[in-house]
C-alpha positions in Angstrom: -0.1 -0.3 -0.1 1.4 3.6 -0.5 1.6 6.2 1.9 3.7 4.1 4.1 0.6 2.1 5.3 1.3 -1.6 5.2 -1.2 -4.5 5.6 0.4 -5.5 8.6 0.2 -1.6 9.8 -3.7 -1.3 8.8 -4.4 -4.9 10.4 -2.8 -4.0 13.5 -5.6 -0.8 14.3 -8.2 -2.6 12.4 -8.5 -5.6 14.6 -9.7 -3.9 17.6 -11.3 -1.2 15.9 -13.5 -4.1 14.3 -13.7 -5.4 18.1 -15.1 -1.8 19.5 -17.4 -1.7 16.6 -19.0 -4.9 17.3 -19.0 -4.1 21.1 -20.8 -0.8 20.7 -23.7 -1.6 18.0 -26.7 -2.2 19.5 -27.5 -6.3 19.5 -30.5 -7.8 17.8 -33.0 -9.5 20.4 -32.4 -12.7 19.2 -28.7 -12.5 20.5 -29.5 -11.2 23.6 -31.8 -14.2 24.2 -29.0 -16.6 23.1 -26.8 -15.0 25.8 -29.5 -15.4 28.6 -29.8 -18.9 27.9 -26.4 -19.9 27.7 -26.1 -18.1 31.5 -23.9 -15.4 29.8 -24.4 -11.5 30.3 -26.4 -9.7 27.5 -23.3 -8.2 26.0 -21.6 -11.4 25.8 -22.1 -12.6 22.4 -21.4 -8.9 21.1 -17.8 -9.6 22.9 -17.3 -12.7 21.0 -18.4 -11.6 17.7 -15.7 -8.6 17.6 -13.3 -10.9 19.5 -13.5 -13.4 16.3 -13.2 -10.3 14.2 -10.6 -8.7 15.9 -8.4 -12.0 16.1 -9.3 -12.9 12.2 -8.2 -9.7 11.2 -4.7 -10.1 12.9 -4.1 -13.5 11.8 -5.1 -12.7 8.1 -2.8 -9.5 8.1 0.0 -11.6 10.0 0.9 -8.0 11.7 2.4 -9.9 14.5 3.4 -13.6 15.2 0.0 -15.3 15.1 1.0 -17.1 18.3 1.6 -13.7 20.4 -2.0 -12.7 18.6 -3.6 -15.6 20.3 -2.7 -14.6 23.5 -5.4 -12.0 23.0 -8.1 -14.2 23.1 -7.9 -15.6 26.6 -7.0 -12.2 27.7 -10.4 -10.5 26.7 -12.5 -13.2 27.4 -10.9 -13.9 30.7 -10.5 -10.3 32.3 -14.2 -9.9 30.9 -15.3 -12.7 32.9 -17.0 -14.7 29.8 -14.5 -18.0 30.5 -12.6 -18.2 33.7 -8.9 -17.7 33.0 -8.4 -21.4 34.4 -10.3 -22.9 31.5 -9.0 -20.4 28.5 -5.1 -21.1 29.9 -6.0 -24.6 29.9 -6.8 -24.7 26.0 -2.8 -24.4 25.6 -2.3 -27.6 26.9 -5.2 -29.2 25.0 -4.4 -33.3 24.1 -4.0 -32.0 20.4 -1.3 -29.6 21.1 0.3 -32.4 22.1 -0.1 -34.2 19.2 1.6 -31.3 17.4 4.5 -31.0 19.6 5.0 -34.7 18.9 4.9 -34.1 15.5 7.7 -31.4 16.3 9.6 -34.0 17.5 9.3 -36.7 15.3 10.6 -34.1 12.4 13.4 -33.2 14.5 14.4 -36.8 15.1 14.1 -37.7 11.6 16.4 -34.6 10.7 19.3 -35.5 13.3 19.0 -39.0 12.4 18.8 -38.2 8.5 15.8 -40.4 8.3 13.8 -38.0 6.4 16.4 -37.9 3.4 16.3 -41.8 3.1 12.3 -41.4 2.8 12.0 -38.5 0.7 14.3 -40.4 -1.7 11.8 -43.0 -1.8 8.8 -40.6 -2.2 10.9 -38.9 -4.9 11.0 -42.3 -6.8 7.1 -43.0 -6.8 6.6 -41.1 -9.8 8.8 -41.2 -12.5 7.2 -38.5 -14.8 8.1 -34.9 -15.0 4.4 -33.0 -14.0 4.9 -31.1 -10.7 1.5 -31.1 -9.6 1.4 -35.1 -10.3 4.4 -35.6 -8.2 2.7 -33.0 -5.5 -0.2 -35.4 -5.2 2.1 -38.7 -4.9 4.2 -37.1 -2.2 1.9 -34.4 -0.2 -1.7 -35.6 -1.0 -2.0 -39.5 -1.3 0.1 -40.4 1.5 -1.9 -38.0 4.2 -5.2 -39.4 3.3 -4.6 -42.6 3.5 -2.9 -42.5 7.0 -6.2 -40.8 8.1 -7.0 -44.9 8.8 -5.0 -43.9 11.5 -8.1 -42.4 13.3 -6.5 -38.9 13.5 -5.8 -36.4 10.7 -3.5 -34.5 12.8 -1.4 -37.6 13.6 -1.3 -38.4 9.5 -0.1 -35.0 8.9 2.5 -35.0 11.6 3.8 -38.2 9.8 4.3 -37.3 6.4 5.1 -32.9 7.2 8.5 -33.8 7.7 9.3 -36.2 4.4 7.6 -33.3 2.5 9.6 -30.8 3.7 13.2 -33.2 3.4 11.4 -33.9 -0.4 11.6 -30.4 -1.4 14.5 -29.8 0.0 15.9 -32.5 -1.9 14.8 -31.3 -5.0 15.9 -27.9 -4.7 12.8 -26.5 -3.9 12.6 -24.0 -0.8 10.6 -21.2 0.9 9.5 -18.9 -1.4 9.0 -21.0 -4.1 4.9 -21.2 -5.3 5.3 -25.1 -5.7 6.7 -25.5 -2.3 3.7 -23.2 -0.8 1.2 -25.3 -3.2 2.8 -28.7 -2.0 2.3 -27.7 1.4 -0.7 -26.4 1.0 -2.3 -29.5 -1.0 -0.5 -31.8 2.3 -2.7 -29.8 4.7 -6.1 -29.9 2.2 -5.8 -34.3 1.6 -5.9 -34.2 5.4 -9.2 -32.1 5.8 -10.6 -34.1 2.9 -9.5 -37.5 4.9 -11.5 -36.4 7.6 -14.6 -37.6 5.8 -13.1 -41.0 4.9 -13.7 -43.5 7.9 -16.0 -42.9 11.3 -12.9 -43.1 12.7 -11.0 -40.6 10.8 -11.9 -37.3 13.1 -13.9 -37.1 16.6 -16.9 -35.1 14.4 -17.7 -38.4 12.6 -17.9 -40.5 16.1 -20.0 -37.6 17.3 -22.5 -38.1 14.3 -23.1 -41.8 15.6 -23.3 -41.1 19.1 -26.1 -38.4 18.1 -27.9 -41.0 16.2 -28.1 -43.3 18.9 -29.6 -40.8 21.2 -32.1 -39.1 19.1 -32.9 -42.8 17.5 -32.9 -45.5 19.9 -32.2 -49.0 18.5 -30.6 -47.3 15.1 -26.6 -47.0 14.6 -24.2 -45.6 12.5 -22.1 -48.3 11.4 -18.3 -48.2 9.7 -19.8 -49.4 6.5 -23.1 -47.1 6.5 -20.4 -43.9 7.0 -17.7 -45.4 4.1 -20.7 -45.4 1.5 -21.6 -41.3 2.4 -17.9 -40.2 3.6 -15.8 -41.9 1.4 -17.0 -40.3 -1.9 -17.4 -36.8 -0.1 -13.3 -37.9 0.9 -12.1 -38.4 -2.7 -14.4 -35.9 -4.5 -12.8 -33.0 -1.4 -9.3 -34.7 -2.3 -9.7 -33.8 -6.5 -10.8 -30.6 -5.1 -8.4 -29.9 -3.1 -5.8 -31.0 -5.7 -7.3 -28.7 -8.5 -8.1 -26.0 -6.6 -4.6 -25.4 -4.7 -2.5 -25.5 -8.1 -5.1 -23.5 -9.9 -4.7 -20.4 -7.3 -1.0 -21.0 -6.6 0.8 -21.8 -9.9 3.8 -23.5 -9.8 6.5 -21.4 -11.6 7.8 -24.4 -13.5 6.1 -26.6 -16.4 8.3 -29.8 -15.5 10.0 -31.1 -12.0 13.3 -31.9 -13.1 14.5 -34.7 -10.9 17.8 -36.7 -12.0 16.5 -40.5 -11.3 19.7 -41.5 -11.9 21.1 -38.9 -9.0 18.0 -40.6 -7.0 19.7 -44.0 -7.4 23.1 -43.0 -6.7 22.3 -41.0 -3.5 20.0 -44.3 -2.0 23.2 -46.1 -2.6 25.4 -43.7 -1.0 22.8 -43.8 2.1 23.8 -47.7 2.3 22.0 -49.7 5.1 19.9 -47.9 7.8 21.9 -46.9 10.8 21.0 -47.7 14.4 19.9 -44.1 15.0 17.1 -44.5 11.8 16.0 -47.8 12.9 15.3 -46.6 16.5 13.5 -43.9 15.0 11.4 -45.7 12.7 10.5 -47.9 15.7 9.1 -45.2 17.7 7.1 -44.0 14.6 5.7 -47.4 14.0 4.7 -47.6 17.7 3.1 -44.4 17.5 1.2 -45.1 14.4 0.1 -48.8 15.8 -1.0 -47.0 19.1 -2.7 -44.3 17.2 -4.6 -47.0 15.2 -5.3 -49.3 18.0 -8.5 -48.3 19.6 -9.9 -47.8 15.8 -9.1 -51.6 15.1 -10.9 -52.5 18.1 -13.8 -50.2 17.7 -14.3 -51.8 14.0 -13.8 -55.4 15.5 -16.6 -54.5 18.5 -19.2 -53.3 16.1 -19.1 -57.4 14.9 -18.6 -58.4 18.3 -20.8 -56.7 21.0 -19.1 -58.6 23.8 -16.2 -56.4 22.9 -17.4 -52.7 23.3 -16.3 -52.6 26.8 -13.1 -53.3 26.0 -13.3 -51.0 23.2 -14.4 -48.0 25.2 -11.8 -49.0 27.8 -9.0 -48.7 25.3 -10.3 -45.8 24.2 -9.6 -44.1 27.3 -6.8 -45.2 28.2 -5.3 -44.8 24.7 -6.9 -41.4 23.3 -4.5 -39.9 20.5 -2.5 -38.0 22.9 -1.3 -41.2 24.8 0.9 -42.2 21.8 2.1 -38.4 21.4 3.4 -37.9 24.7 5.4 -41.4 24.5 6.7 -40.0 21.5 8.5 -37.0 23.2 9.7 -39.0 26.1 11.1 -41.9 23.8 12.8 -39.3 22.0 14.3 -37.9 25.1 15.2 -41.7 26.7 16.1 -43.9 24.4 19.7 -43.5 23.4 22.0 -44.4 20.7 25.6 -45.1 20.9 25.5 -43.2 24.5 23.4 -40.2 23.0 19.8 -40.0 23.4 17.6 -39.6 20.3 17.2 -35.7 20.6 18.6 -34.0 24.0 16.5 -31.6 25.8 17.4 -28.7 24.0 16.8 -30.0 20.9 13.3 -31.3 21.8 12.6 -27.6 23.2 14.6 -25.7 20.2 12.5 -28.5 17.5 8.9 -27.4 19.0 7.5 -24.5 16.7 6.0 -22.5 19.6 4.4 -20.0 17.9 2.1 -22.8 16.3 1.6 -24.3 19.8 0.2 -20.9 20.7 -1.4 -20.4 17.8 -3.7 -23.5 18.6 -4.1 -22.8 22.2 -5.4 -19.6 20.9 -8.0 -21.0 18.7 -9.1 -23.7 20.8 -9.7 -20.8 23.4 -11.5 -18.8 20.8 -14.0 -21.6 20.5 -14.5 -22.0 24.5 -15.1 -18.2 24.2 -17.6 -18.3 21.4 -19.5 -21.1 23.0 -19.9 -20.0 26.6 -21.1 -16.4 25.5 -24.1 -17.8 23.8 -22.6 -16.5 20.1 -22.5 -20.0 19.0 -26.2 -20.5 19.8 -27.0 -17.5 18.1 -25.2 -18.2 15.1 -26.7 -22.2 15.1 -30.2 -20.2 15.5 -29.6 -18.0 12.9 -29.0 -21.1 10.6 -32.0 -22.5 11.5 -34.1 -19.7 11.0 -33.2 -19.8 7.1 -35.6 -22.8 6.6 -38.8 -20.5 7.5 -41.8 -22.0 6.5 -40.2 -24.3 3.6 -39.1 -27.3 5.3 -38.1 -30.2 3.8 -35.7 -33.0 3.6 -33.4 -31.6 1.4 -33.8 -27.7 2.9 -33.1 -29.8 6.1 -29.9 -31.3 5.1 -28.6 -28.4 3.6 -29.3 -26.0 6.7 -27.8 -28.9 8.8 -24.9 -28.4 6.6 -24.4 -24.6 6.9 -25.0 -24.9 10.5 -21.8 -27.5 10.7 -19.9 -25.3 8.4 -20.5 -21.8 9.7 -20.1 -23.3 13.7 -16.3 -24.7 12.5 -15.0 -21.3 11.5 -16.4 -20.2 14.9 -14.9 -23.3 17.3 -13.0 -26.7 16.6 -14.7 -29.0 14.6 -15.2 -31.5 17.7 -16.9 -28.6 19.4 -19.0 -27.6 16.4 -20.2 -31.2 15.8 -21.1 -31.7 19.7 -23.5 -28.1 18.8 -24.9 -28.7 15.5 -25.5 -32.1 15.0 -28.5 -32.5 18.0 -29.5 -29.4 16.5 -29.7 -31.0 13.1 -31.7 -34.1 14.9 -34.1 -31.4 16.1 -34.9 -29.7 13.5 -35.6 -33.1 11.5 -37.8 -34.6 13.5 -40.1 -31.5 14.3 -40.2 -31.4 10.3 -41.0 -35.2 10.2 -38.2 -36.2 8.1 -35.8 -39.0 9.3 -32.9 -37.0 11.0 -29.9 -39.6 10.3 -29.3 -37.5 6.9 -29.1 -34.0 8.4 -27.1 -35.2 11.3 -24.3 -36.6 8.8 -24.4 -33.6 7.0 -23.4 -31.5 10.2 -21.2 -34.1 11.0 -19.4 -33.8 7.4 -19.6 -30.1 7.2 -17.7 -29.6 10.3 -14.6 -31.0 8.8 -14.5 -28.6 6.1 -13.3 -25.7 6.6 -9.2 -24.8 6.2 -9.1 -21.3 5.4 -6.9 -20.1 8.4 -4.4 -22.0 10.2 -6.8 -22.2 13.5 -9.4 -23.8 11.5 -7.8 -27.5 12.0 -4.3 -28.8 13.0 -3.0 -29.8 9.6 -3.3 -25.8 8.6 -1.2 -25.0 12.0 1.3 -27.8 11.0 2.0 -26.4 7.7 1.8 -23.3 8.1 4.4 -23.7 10.6 7.1 -24.8 7.7 7.5 -21.1 6.9 6.7 -22.1 2.9 2.7 -20.9 3.0 1.8 -17.2 3.3 -1.9 -17.0 5.4 -3.2 -15.2 2.9 -3.0 -17.8 0.1 -4.0 -19.7 2.4 -7.2 -18.0 2.6 -7.6 -18.0 -1.1 -7.1 -21.9 -1.1 -9.2 -22.4 1.5 -12.5 -20.4 0.7 -13.0 -21.4 -2.5 -11.9 -25.2 -1.7 -14.1 -24.9 1.1 -17.3 -23.5 -0.6 -16.7 -26.3 -3.4 -16.8 -28.9 -1.1 -19.9 -27.8 0.7 -21.4 -27.5 -2.2 -20.8 -31.0 -3.2 -22.0 -32.3 -0.1 -25.2 -30.3 -0.5 -25.8 -31.8 -3.6 -25.4 -34.9 -3.8 -25.6 -36.0 0.2 -29.4 -36.2 0.3 -29.0 -39.1 -2.5 -26.3 -41.0 -0.5 -27.9 -40.7 3.2 -30.9 -42.1 1.4 -29.1 -45.2 0.6 -28.5 -46.0 4.8 -31.4 -44.3 5.9 
């Protein structure tokens, strides 16, 4: 911008200005009703709306480190009394953050023992052609998409991310390249698409299962049922992500010149795996196995009801954060030739604390939006779209819009907790089978991908330093609305197959 006014300087002042404006504008009666129903002061939803506008402005304009900006969230919500200090600050130690930290520790371990180089050479050998977009599909998108069978899109991104960084470095592409930025965004976009693949891919899907059981005693959502509905959306979402990412972030090269002769030579020079590589690989495989175990037991329990109690116990004892803690612990304790996999200083320096604080702020934002009554008001506004023309399709569409909108105001898990019961209530009130609307709401909760705080995979790729927030926003918005449109168009037909 001219006259010495930069995007960052503009955002620095615009964020607080939007906050003050939102607080001072007289609220609609529906917003006051939502606040009272949530047990919050009448002005709380306005404050939450202002906080949302403030923090999004700071994040999009990058006027300061995103993690530092995130601290404004607990400061405002707790100082105002909307959410207790203990609650907002606990968000910065949420289990999902431990998975992110374990990912950084794994990446540091891979780099130190050069395991990432070995994997990157293997990845580069998968695709023999020269099309850079197809290469990114094989290296960035497909591995993370299919790894969602671990039961965690965060864990899947955590595993693939360091290998993609090493691959880009090996083919001579670093930060500042449009191709590296597009590849990183594709990785995160593919992970969000994979969230729809299996019933256990993300908590929002399981919340839909629980809601159906609650509202329809005797009915259930099986793994096969979910696959019929979710898998088509997952694969279509992957295709949309691939096309949109490189349509907006156009690679600077027409061909990707990878010298496969040099790759073969580099593979020979690496020789057999070192002891350090083997130990790091073992830690990785143990973590993946533990991430998958609750899902495997749950699938078996679907066919063997006597194992359902054991399945619940395994899920309680082994949440996805447990392997994450084990990874960090093992990296500091397990030794190779008298040296730990990572010294404590290397563990601390390997974690990107900017991203940790960013995610904590995003989670705290979701808590504030819910406690203030803003999420309830937003849900009511979406439901009001039905008017007097309620039918099966319109209820499905509004349920999807509700889940999608709430996922931008809170985590996809929190959005599903709020949106799926509302979708069921709407459907039952209109005499419509609620299974379709419940699934619509849950699926829509996994679509958002426009800013780092919407879902952990976006935060992980932002930590690479290859991705600009504005480009993430551009790709995310286009991809999100296309995927939402597909959900509304074909979702009812797919859910009719199982309802």
